[in-house]
C-alpha positions in Angstrom: 2.4 46.5 20.3 5.2 46.3 22.9 5.8 43.4 25.1 4.7 44.2 28.5 8.5 42.9 29.7 9.9 45.3 27.3 8.1 48.4 28.3 8.6 47.3 31.9 12.4 47.0 31.1 12.8 50.7 29.4 10.7 52.1 32.1 12.9 51.1 34.1 15.9 51.8 33.0 14.4 55.6 32.4 13.8 55.2 36.3 17.5 55.1 37.1 18.2 58.1 35.3 16.8 60.5 37.8 18.9 58.2 40.5 22.3 58.8 38.4 21.7 61.9 37.9 21.5 63.4 41.3 24.2 61.2 42.5 26.4 62.0 39.5 25.1 66.4 40.3 26.5 66.0 44.1 29.9 65.7 42.6 29.6 68.0 39.6 27.7 70.8 41.5 28.4 70.5 44.9 27.5 74.2 45.6 24.1 73.1 44.5 23.7 70.0 47.0 21.2 71.1 48.5 18.9 71.4 46.3 20.1 67.8 44.6 19.6 65.9 47.5 16.5 67.6 48.1 15.3 66.3 45.1 17.0 63.2 44.9 15.3 62.2 48.4 12.1 63.2 46.5 12.5 61.0 44.1 13.5 58.2 46.2 10.3 58.7 47.9 8.4 58.6 45.3 9.7 55.4 43.6 9.5 53.5 46.8 5.7 54.5 47.3 5.4 53.7 44.0 6.9 50.2 44.5 5.1 50.0 47.5 1.7 50.2 45.4 2.6 47.3 43.5 1.7 45.0 46.7 -1.8 46.6 47.1 -2.7 45.4 43.5 -1.5 42.0 44.3 -3.6 42.1 47.6 -6.7 43.1 45.2 -6.3 40.1 43.4 -5.7 37.7 45.8 -9.1 36.9 47.3 -10.8 34.0 44.9 -7.3 32.6 44.5 -5.0 30.8 46.5 -1.5 32.2 46.9 1.3 31.7 49.6 0.3 35.2 51.0 -2.9 36.6 52.4 -4.5 39.9 51.2 -3.3 41.3 54.6 0.1 40.7 54.2 0.3 42.5 51.0 -1.5 45.4 52.0 0.6 45.7 55.1 3.9 45.3 53.6 2.5 48.1 50.9 1.6 50.2 54.1 4.7 50.0 55.3 7.2 50.8 52.8 4.7 53.9 51.3 4.9 55.5 55.5 8.3 55.1 55.2 8.7 56.5 52.0 6.3 59.6 53.4 8.5 59.6 56.9 12.0 59.5 55.2 11.3 63.0 54.0 10.7 64.5 57.2 13.5 63.2 58.7 17.1 65.0 58.3 19.4 64.0 55.4 21.7 61.4 57.5 18.7 59.4 58.5 17.5 59.8 55.3 20.3 57.9 54.1 19.5 55.0 56.2 16.2 54.7 55.8 16.2 55.0 51.7 18.9 52.6 51.8 17.4 50.1 54.0 14.0 50.2 52.7 15.2 49.8 49.2 17.2 46.7 50.1 14.2 45.6 52.2 12.0 45.9 49.6 14.1 43.4 47.0 13.9 41.3 49.7 10.7 41.2 50.3 10.0 40.6 46.4 12.9 37.9 46.0 11.9 36.1 48.6 8.4 36.3 50.0 6.7 37.8 46.6 8.4 35.7 44.4 5.7 33.2 43.4 3.8 36.8 42.3 6.5 37.7 39.8 7.4 36.0 36.3 11.5 35.2 36.4 12.4 38.0 33.7 11.2 41.1 36.1 13.0 39.6 39.5 16.0 39.8 37.2 15.0 43.6 36.3 14.1 44.3 39.8 17.9 42.9 40.7 19.5 45.3 38.3 17.8 48.0 38.8 17.6 47.8 43.2 21.3 47.3 42.7 21.7 50.6 40.4 19.5 52.2 43.1 21.5 51.3 46.1 24.5 52.0 44.7 23.3 55.5 44.2 22.3 55.2 47.7 25.0 54.4 49.2 27.2 56.8 46.6 25.0 60.1 47.6 25.2 58.9 51.5 29.3 58.6 51.3 29.3 61.9 49.6 27.3 63.4 52.4 29.4 61.8 55.0 33.0 63.0 53.6 31.2 66.5 52.9 29.9 67.3 55.8 31.9 65.3 58.6 28.9 64.2 60.0 
């Protein structure tokens, strides 16, 4: 049987492939940028919403336990990131760039500062690596967009 940490690392790293492919695709196939940007931000929204769901499940576990955050805080955090993911899909690209870059950074800060007691140390190390790569992709896509569109 595979260990949970190893599985999470494997799935987490595999989850970076679409971010990396989308970022590289803009440079390799600039003529397809509309499709690539649409796909990149749809994936960004999906992963952000998925990560938001983690807080919901934490809230469900808190009722009879003593943790630093209340279930209400965890559920509100979950909804905040979930709604941000959905709203981001409705925005124009310059606003998507700002929203998803900020949301991924804020998501990591929430995990590292306020949700730290819930996570094993290996998970936070993994999240730091994954978030760094995702943020690098978000920023690179943003820079590419502004350089390409003179926005």
